[in-house]
C-alpha positions as CSV (number, residue, x, y, z in Angstrom):
1,M,151.4,98.6,27.1
2,Q,152.9,95.9,25.3
3,D,151.6,93.2,23.8
4,T,152.0,89.7,25.7
5,G,153.9,88.5,22.3
6,S,157.2,90.8,23.5
7,V,156.8,90.5,27.3
8,V,159.4,86.7,26.8
9,P,162.0,88.5,24.4
10,S,162.0,91.6,26.3
11,L,162.9,89.7,29.7
12,A,165.0,87.1,27.8
13,A,167.2,90.2,26.5
14,G,166.8,91.8,29.7
15,L,168.4,89.1,31.8
16,L,171.3,88.5,28.5
17,F,172.3,92.0,28.8
18,G,172.0,92.3,32.3
19,S,174.4,89.1,32.9
20,L,176.7,90.1,30.4
21,A,177.1,93.9,31.9
22,G,177.4,91.8,35.3
23,L,180.0,89.6,34.4
24,G,182.0,92.8,32.5
25,A,181.7,94.8,35.5
26,Y,183.0,91.7,37.5
27,Q,186.0,91.2,34.8
28,L,186.7,95.1,34.8
29,S,187.0,95.3,38.8
30,Q,189.4,92.1,38.7
31,D,191.5,93.5,36.1
32,P,191.4,97.0,34.8
33,R,192.6,95.9,31.1
34,N,190.0,93.0,30.8
35,V,187.4,95.4,29.5
36,W,186.4,93.5,26.2
37,V,183.2,92.1,27.5
38,F,181.8,95.2,29.0
39,L,182.6,97.1,25.9
40,A,181.1,94.9,23.5
41,T,178.0,94.5,26.0
42,S,177.7,98.3,26.3
43,G,178.6,99.1,22.5
44,T,176.1,96.5,21.3
45,L,173.1,98.1,23.5
46,A,174.1,101.6,22.6
47,G,173.6,100.2,18.9
48,I,170.4,98.6,18.9
49,M,168.6,101.2,21.8
50,G,170.3,103.8,19.5
51,M,168.5,102.6,16.7
52,R,165.2,101.7,18.6
53,F,165.3,105.7,20.0
54,Y,166.0,106.9,16.4
55,H,163.1,104.9,14.7
56,S,160.6,105.4,17.7
57,G,161.4,109.0,19.1
58,K,160.7,107.7,22.6
59,F,163.4,108.6,25.0
60,M,161.7,106.0,27.6
61,P,163.6,103.6,27.8
62,A,165.2,103.4,24.3
63,G,167.2,107.0,24.7
64,L,168.0,106.4,28.2
65,I,169.9,103.4,27.9
66,A,171.3,104.2,24.4
67,G,172.6,107.7,26.0
68,A,173.6,105.4,29.4
69,S,175.4,102.6,27.0
70,L,177.4,105.3,25.3
71,L,178.3,107.0,28.3
72,M,180.1,103.8,29.2
73,V,181.4,103.1,25.7
74,A,183.3,106.4,26.3
75,K,184.3,106.1,29.8
76,V,185.7,102.8,29.3
77,G,187.4,103.7,26.1
78,V,189.0,107.0,27.7
79,S,190.3,105.5,30.5
80,M,191.9,102.5,28.1
81,F,193.5,105.4,26.6
82,N,195.0,107.1,29.6
83,R,196.2,104.3,31.7
84,P,200.2,103.6,31.6
85,H,201.4,100.4,29.2
């Protein structure tokens, strides 16, 4: 169970990264070449949550979010290289 001191920062981080991911997804849907906000958000989440998973060893939620973020970075990265110039 979380202590009450970590609830507000967790909520703020969730809202920030959720908003950035939503903005990045919107930009990507409007122009498939506009991937930078989405890649930066997913890459940052993969790094932060990957470190948390590494140090805690707990899959939920850090490992799950790190894995999903890493998959999104890979998917968008591969699509960048496969699109015609």
